[in-house]
C-alpha positions as CSV (number, residue, x, y, z in Angstrom):
1,M,-10.6,-1.3,25.1
2,Q,-7.2,0.1,25.7
3,L,-6.0,3.2,27.6
4,L,-2.5,4.6,27.9
5,V,-0.8,5.9,31.0
6,D,1.2,8.7,29.4
7,L,4.6,8.8,31.1
8,G,6.8,9.5,28.0
9,A,9.3,6.7,27.5
10,R,7.8,4.8,30.4
11,S,4.2,4.9,29.2
12,Y,2.2,1.7,29.5
13,P,-1.1,0.3,28.3
14,I,-4.2,-0.7,30.3
15,H,-5.9,-3.5,28.5
16,I,-9.6,-3.8,29.5
17,A,-11.5,-6.7,27.9
18,S,-13.4,-9.8,28.9
19,G,-11.1,-12.8,28.4
20,A,-8.0,-10.6,28.6
21,L,-6.4,-12.8,31.2
22,A,-6.4,-15.8,28.8
23,R,-4.6,-13.6,26.3
24,A,-2.2,-12.0,28.7
25,G,0.8,-13.7,27.3
26,S,0.4,-12.1,23.8
27,L,-0.5,-8.8,25.4
28,I,2.5,-8.5,27.6
29,A,5.2,-10.3,25.6
30,P,6.2,-7.1,23.7
31,C,6.8,-5.4,27.1
32,L,9.2,-8.0,28.5
33,A,13.0,-8.1,28.1
34,A,13.2,-11.9,28.5
35,P,10.7,-14.7,28.4
36,Q,10.9,-15.3,32.2
37,A,8.4,-14.3,34.8
38,L,7.4,-15.0,38.4
39,I,3.7,-14.8,39.2
40,I,2.9,-13.6,42.7
41,A,-0.7,-14.3,44.0
42,D,-2.4,-15.1,47.2
43,A,-3.4,-18.7,47.6
44,T,-7.1,-18.2,46.8
45,V,-6.5,-16.3,43.6
46,A,-3.7,-18.7,42.6
47,A,-6.2,-21.6,42.7
48,L,-8.8,-19.7,40.8
49,H,-6.8,-18.0,38.0
50,G,-3.2,-19.1,38.3
51,A,-3.5,-21.9,35.7
52,T,-5.2,-19.6,33.1
53,L,-2.4,-17.0,33.4
54,R,0.4,-19.6,33.2
55,Q,-1.1,-21.3,30.2
56,S,-1.5,-17.9,28.5
57,L,2.2,-17.1,29.2
58,A,3.4,-20.5,28.0
59,A,1.5,-20.1,24.8
60,A,3.4,-16.9,24.2
61,G,6.7,-18.6,25.0
62,I,7.1,-17.1,28.4
63,H,8.3,-19.4,31.2
64,A,6.5,-18.6,34.5
65,E,6.6,-19.9,38.0
66,L,3.9,-19.2,40.5
67,V,4.4,-18.3,44.1
68,A,1.5,-18.0,46.5
69,F,1.1,-16.2,49.9
70,P,-1.7,-16.3,52.5
71,P,-4.7,-14.1,51.5
72,G,-5.4,-10.9,53.3
73,E,-4.0,-7.5,54.2
74,R,-2.1,-9.0,57.1
75,S,0.3,-10.7,54.6
76,K,1.4,-7.3,53.3
77,T,4.5,-7.3,55.5
78,L,8.3,-7.2,55.3
79,D,8.4,-10.9,56.3
80,T,6.2,-11.9,53.4
81,A,8.3,-9.7,51.0
82,A,11.4,-11.5,52.3
83,Q,9.9,-14.9,51.5
84,L,9.0,-13.7,48.0
85,W,12.6,-12.4,47.4
86,D,13.8,-15.8,48.5
87,A,11.4,-17.2,45.8
88,C,13.0,-14.9,43.2
89,A,16.4,-16.3,44.1
90,R,15.2,-19.9,44.1
91,H,13.7,-19.5,40.7
92,R,16.7,-17.5,39.5
93,L,14.8,-14.6,38.3
94,G,17.2,-12.4,36.4
95,R,17.4,-8.7,36.1
96,D,15.7,-9.0,32.6
97,G,12.9,-11.1,34.1
98,A,9.5,-9.8,35.2
99,I,7.2,-10.1,38.2
100,L,3.5,-10.4,37.6
101,A,1.0,-9.5,40.3
102,L,-2.2,-11.6,40.0
103,G,-4.9,-10.6,42.5
104,G,-6.3,-7.6,44.4
105,G,-4.7,-4.6,46.0
106,V,-2.6,-6.7,48.5
107,A,-1.0,-8.8,45.7
108,G,-0.4,-5.7,43.6
109,D,1.2,-3.6,46.4
110,L,3.3,-6.5,47.7
111,A,4.4,-7.9,44.3
112,G,5.2,-4.4,43.1
113,F,7.3,-3.7,46.1
114,V,9.2,-6.9,45.6
115,A,9.7,-6.0,42.0
116,A,11.0,-2.5,42.9
117,C,13.6,-4.0,45.2
118,W,14.7,-7.2,43.5
119,M,18.0,-6.6,41.8
120,R,17.2,-2.9,42.2
121,G,14.2,-3.2,40.0
122,V,12.8,-5.6,37.5
123,R,9.8,-5.3,35.1
124,F,6.4,-5.5,36.7
125,V,3.0,-6.4,35.3
126,Q,-0.4,-5.9,37.0
127,A,-3.2,-8.5,36.4
128,P,-5.9,-7.3,38.9
129,T,-8.7,-9.7,39.8
130,T,-10.8,-7.5,42.1
131,L,-12.8,-4.5,41.2
132,L,-10.9,-2.3,43.6
133,A,-7.6,-3.2,42.1
134,M,-8.9,-2.8,38.5
135,V,-10.3,0.7,39.1
136,D,-7.5,2.0,41.4
137,S,-4.5,0.2,42.9
138,A,-3.3,-1.6,39.7
139,V,-2.7,1.7,37.9
140,G,-0.2,4.3,39.0
141,G,2.9,2.5,40.3
142,K,2.3,2.8,44.1
143,T,3.6,-0.2,45.9
144,G,4.2,-0.9,49.5
145,I,3.8,-2.9,52.7
146,D,2.2,-2.2,56.1
147,I,3.8,-1.8,59.5
148,P,2.0,-1.5,62.8
149,A,2.3,2.3,62.7
150,G,0.3,2.5,59.5
151,K,-0.6,1.4,56.1
152,N,1.8,1.6,53.1
153,L,4.4,3.5,55.1
154,I,7.1,1.4,53.5
155,G,7.1,1.4,49.7
156,A,8.3,2.6,46.4
157,F,7.0,3.9,43.1
158,C,7.2,1.1,40.6
159,Q,5.3,1.7,37.4
160,P,4.1,-1.5,35.7
161,V,4.9,-2.1,32.0
162,A,1.3,-3.2,31.4
163,V,-2.0,-3.7,33.2
164,I,-4.4,-6.5,32.2
165,C,-8.0,-5.9,33.4
166,D,-10.4,-8.8,32.6
167,P,-13.8,-7.9,34.0
168,A,-14.9,-11.5,33.5
169,V,-12.8,-12.7,36.4
170,L,-15.0,-10.6,38.7
171,T,-17.6,-13.4,38.6
172,T,-15.4,-15.2,41.1
173,L,-15.3,-12.2,43.4
174,D,-17.4,-12.4,46.6
175,E,-20.2,-9.8,47.1
176,R,-18.5,-7.9,49.9
177,N,-15.2,-7.4,48.0
178,Y,-17.1,-6.3,44.9
179,R,-19.1,-3.7,46.8
180,A,-15.9,-2.5,48.5
181,G,-14.4,-1.8,45.1
182,L,-17.4,0.5,44.3
183,A,-16.2,2.9,47.0
184,E,-13.2,3.8,44.8
185,V,-15.5,4.3,41.8
186,I,-17.7,6.7,43.7
187,K,-14.5,8.5,44.8
188,Y,-13.7,9.3,41.2
189,G,-17.1,10.9,40.7
190,V,-16.7,13.1,43.8
191,I,-13.1,14.2,43.0
192,R,-13.2,14.7,39.2
193,D,-16.3,13.7,37.3
194,A,-19.8,14.8,38.4
195,A,-21.2,13.0,35.3
196,L,-19.8,9.7,36.6
197,L,-21.4,10.3,40.0
198,A,-24.7,11.0,38.4
199,W,-24.4,7.9,36.2
200,L,-23.7,5.7,39.2
201,E,-26.9,7.1,40.9
202,G,-28.9,6.4,37.8
203,Q,-27.4,2.9,37.1
204,A,-27.0,1.7,40.7
205,E,-29.2,-1.3,40.0
206,A,-27.2,-2.5,37.0
207,V,-23.9,-1.9,38.8
208,S,-25.1,-3.8,41.9
209,A,-26.3,-6.7,39.6
210,R,-22.8,-6.8,38.0
211,D,-24.2,-6.1,34.5
212,P,-21.2,-6.7,32.2
213,E,-21.7,-3.4,30.3
214,A,-22.0,-1.5,33.6
215,I,-18.8,-3.1,34.9
216,A,-16.9,-2.4,31.7
217,H,-18.0,1.3,31.9
218,I,-16.9,1.8,35.5
219,V,-13.6,0.1,35.0
220,H,-12.9,2.1,31.9
221,E,-13.9,5.5,33.4
222,S,-12.1,4.9,36.6
223,C,-8.9,3.9,34.8
224,R,-9.2,6.9,32.5
225,I,-9.4,9.3,35.4
226,K,-6.6,7.5,37.3
227,A,-4.4,7.5,34.2
228,W,-4.9,11.3,33.8
229,Y,-3.8,11.9,37.4
230,V,-0.8,9.7,37.1
231,A,0.3,11.3,33.9
232,C,0.0,14.8,35.4
233,D,1.7,14.0,38.7
234,E,3.4,10.6,38.8
235,R,5.0,10.8,42.2
236,E,2.1,12.6,44.0
237,E,3.8,15.9,44.6
238,G,0.5,17.8,44.2
239,L,-2.6,17.1,42.1
240,R,-2.5,13.3,42.3
241,A,-3.0,13.6,46.1
242,E,-6.7,14.3,45.2
243,L,-7.0,10.5,44.6
244,N,-6.7,10.1,48.4
245,L,-10.2,11.4,49.2
246,G,-11.3,9.4,52.3
247,H,-8.0,7.7,52.6
248,T,-6.4,9.7,55.4
249,F,-9.4,8.8,57.6
250,G,-9.7,5.4,56.1
251,H,-6.1,4.3,56.6
252,A,-6.4,5.4,60.3
253,L,-9.4,3.2,60.7
254,E,-7.7,0.2,59.0
255,A,-4.6,0.5,61.2
256,E,-6.7,0.8,64.3
257,S,-8.6,-2.3,63.4
258,G,-5.3,-4.2,62.9
259,Y,-6.0,-4.7,59.2
260,Q,-8.8,-7.1,59.8
261,G,-12.6,-6.7,60.0
262,L,-12.6,-3.7,57.7
263,L,-11.9,-3.9,54.0
264,H,-10.0,-1.0,52.3
265,G,-13.0,0.0,50.3
266,E,-15.2,0.0,53.3
267,A,-12.7,2.2,55.2
268,V,-12.6,4.6,52.2
269,A,-16.4,4.7,52.2
270,I,-16.4,5.8,55.8
271,G,-13.5,8.1,55.2
272,M,-15.3,10.0,52.5
273,R,-18.2,10.7,54.8
274,L,-15.7,11.9,57.4
275,A,-14.1,14.1,54.8
276,C,-17.5,15.7,54.2
277,V,-18.0,16.3,57.9
278,L,-14.6,18.0,58.1
279,A,-15.2,20.0,54.9
280,R,-18.5,21.3,56.3
281,S,-17.0,22.3,59.7
282,L,-14.1,24.1,58.0
283,G,-16.4,25.9,55.5
284,V,-15.0,24.2,52.5
285,L,-18.1,22.3,51.4
286,A,-19.9,24.5,48.8
287,D,-22.7,22.0,47.9
288,P,-24.7,21.1,51.1
289,D,-26.5,18.3,49.2
290,L,-23.4,16.3,48.4
291,P,-23.1,14.5,51.8
292,A,-26.7,13.2,51.5
293,R,-26.1,12.1,47.9
294,L,-22.9,10.3,49.0
295,D,-24.7,8.6,51.9
296,A,-27.5,7.4,49.6
297,L,-25.2,6.0,47.1
298,L,-23.0,4.2,49.7
299,T,-26.2,2.8,51.2
300,R,-27.5,1.5,47.8
301,F,-24.2,-0.3,47.3
302,G,-24.2,-1.8,50.7
303,L,-21.2,0.0,52.0
304,P,-20.8,1.0,55.7
305,L,-21.4,4.6,56.7
306,R,-20.0,4.6,60.3
307,Y,-17.2,3.1,62.4
308,P,-17.9,2.4,66.1
309,A,-15.6,5.0,67.6
310,T,-17.3,6.7,70.6
311,D,-14.6,6.0,73.2
312,P,-12.5,9.2,73.7
313,A,-9.3,7.2,73.9
314,L,-10.1,5.6,70.6
315,I,-10.8,9.0,69.0
316,E,-7.4,10.2,70.3
317,R,-5.6,7.2,68.7
318,L,-7.3,7.7,65.4
319,V,-6.3,11.4,65.3
320,A,-2.8,10.4,66.1
321,R,-2.7,7.9,63.3
322,T,-3.7,10.6,60.8
323,A,-0.5,12.4,61.6
324,L,1.4,9.6,60.0
325,D,-0.3,10.1,56.7
326,K,2.1,10.4,53.8
327,K,0.5,13.7,52.6
328,A,1.5,15.4,55.9
329,R,3.8,18.4,55.5
330,G,5.4,20.6,58.2
331,G,3.6,18.8,61.0
332,R,0.2,19.4,59.4
333,V,-2.0,16.7,57.9
334,R,-3.3,17.5,54.4
335,F,-6.8,16.3,53.9
336,V,-8.6,15.9,50.6
337,L,-11.9,17.7,51.2
338,P,-15.0,17.8,48.9
339,V,-16.1,21.1,47.6
340,R,-18.9,19.9,45.2
341,A,-19.5,16.9,42.9
342,G,-16.4,16.7,40.7
343,Q,-14.3,19.1,42.8
344,V,-12.1,18.7,45.9
345,T,-9.4,20.7,47.6
346,L,-6.2,19.7,49.4
347,L,-6.2,21.5,52.7
348,P,-3.5,21.4,55.5
349,V,-5.2,21.0,58.9
350,A,-3.3,21.7,62.1
351,D,-6.4,21.8,64.3
352,Q,-6.5,18.3,65.9
353,A,-9.7,19.2,67.7
354,A,-11.4,19.7,64.3
355,I,-10.1,16.3,63.2
356,A,-11.3,14.7,66.4
357,A,-14.7,16.3,66.0
358,A,-15.0,14.9,62.5
359,F,-14.3,11.4,63.9
360,R,-16.8,11.8,66.6
361,E,-19.6,13.1,64.4
362,G,-19.0,10.8,61.5
363,C,-18.3,7.5,63.4
364,Q,-20.7,7.3,66.3
């Protein structure tokens, strides 16, 4: 299967097929300016899939070096980026070379940021190996690193020239990370596609069991919806912000936990519930049954529903962290709030008491 992210002259394909990683060389060769690449992956993914990708590139006549960094969100820092820029220099990666991100969202965000800055921008390829990256972060060109104040506050838009999604590699993904990726799939159903949400409810057993056809379906549908948003609003000046359902709350939770102990998809799961709480309190929620449906689906997929945040000082810190959200305008945080299945609204919220109340009700 192949989808297209339609950005005119900068359009790029999303290849979705079992075994695609072993054919990556032939798939991306037409997109490169020179047969030179630097693969960036965390150490775990490099050991699992690095050889397959390098062999595929070599078979297509592409010389590739591989550089690994320590796994985990805590590696998504300026220090790690600087080490990777040093690797670009050491391997003499030219302006006509390319950087390939192999791994999950951390690898994609980090490698994309490195690619956006090295020699003021080199070609970039995404080869996601987690469900979350396949259905969300690998498509759309958002790259970035974290700082103590918040997640992804430093970054750049850097569209890839191709995305290689090989669902077969998900067999090496641990259960917790697989389920975390499902939160982003659910998100698409809530924001844009009520039929997808209903399909997930009806096929939850197959999805949980990692049925190959079910996985292929959720990857394709998620990428289809994400590609549509990116084509409509590449730099998130309006409509694309809908993709951040649950993320304003979720990013605050991730930052507060020091980017450990809570996976991104788990934070988004909790964040979507908090968005429902806020939507109801502000009179935005038109379908009173949606929160219960969301809770039931998150539970079936083994995702967390709550964050232990009962301490008033902790609630205050979480509210303060939402103010640093990249969607904030004019001192007001803009929340993506559900209206009904398949429809959300982007609403500026200046009432910090309402935000705090949502944290209290949805986290305790």
